[in-house]
N, C-alpha and C positions, 0 to 999 in steps of 0.2 A: 510514494511508496518505493519506487526504485531507488530514490535518493538515500533513504535510509539503509537500505541493504548495501549500498556501495560505501557508505560512510563506515557501516560495521565491518564490511569486508577489509578495508582499508585499514581500520585501527588495529586488526590482528595480525597484519603482515609485517614482517621484518627479515632483513636478509641475515641468514645464518652464516657464520664464517666458515671457511674451509677446515679449521682446526676442530670445530664441533663435528662437522661431517666424519673427519678421520677418527675422532674419538668414538662416535656412534658405531662406524664400521668395525673398530677395534673390539668395542664391547659386543657386538653381535658375533664376530669370530671367536672371542672367548667363550661365549655362551655355546656356540656350536661345539667347540672343542670339549668342553666339559659335560654337555648333555648328549652328544652324539659320538664323537670321534674317540674320546677315551673309553667310555664303556664298551665300544665295539672292539678297540684294541685289548682291552681285558678280557673279553669274551674269546677272541681269536687266540690269545696266549694259553687260556685255561684248556681250550680244545687241543691245541698243540701239545700241552703237557700230558693231557689225557691220552691222546693218541700215542705218544711216546712211552707211557706207562703201561700199555696193554701187553699182557703176557698169555702164554699157552694156558689154557684151562680157566681163564676169565669168562664170566658170563656177561654179554653185552647185548646192548639194545641199538637197533639201526634207526636211521631217520623214517624208515617205513613202518616202525613198530614190530620189527621181528626181533625176538629174543634167542639167543644161541651161545653155545660155548665155543670159545676160540680153539680151534684145532692147529692150524699152522699160521705164521705170520711172514708175510713177504714185505717188500719195500713198499708197495702201492696197494696191495691186496691182502685181505684176511680170509682164510677159509674157516667157517664156522659150523659146528654140528648143530643142526636144529632139533634133530631126533636121533634115533638110533641108527636109522639106515640112511639118513639125508644130510648132506652138507651142502652149504652156499659159499660160492665165493664172492665177496664183496669189496667194493673200495674201501680203504682205509678211513678215508674222511667221512663215510656214512655212518660210522659209530657215533652214537650221540652220547651214551652214558656205559659206566661199567655197573653192573648189579651186584649185591651182595651174593656170596657163595650160597647155593641152595635155593635160589630163586626159582630156577626151571623146575625143580622137583616139586615146589609148592604150587605150581599152576596146574 
């Protein structure tokens, strides 16, 4: 029985050339680029454009789920009015989306 296993094992073995190995590594790198790196770069660019387009009066949502109206915009921070009497100062990159006008009134 051990003899058959050895023969079957030996029949399937072959030395791969270094060229085949580099081709496989290249294919894996290309797959990583198109499935991981490129989509992440696209999301980062969209978020940067979103932060650049924020203006006073926009209604925004933060990563924590807080919705408010932008009162003032600094270089790194945004002050947003959550209700009539309260404002929050948040980091600019914490804004996840800009909501349509009137969203706060409908809530």
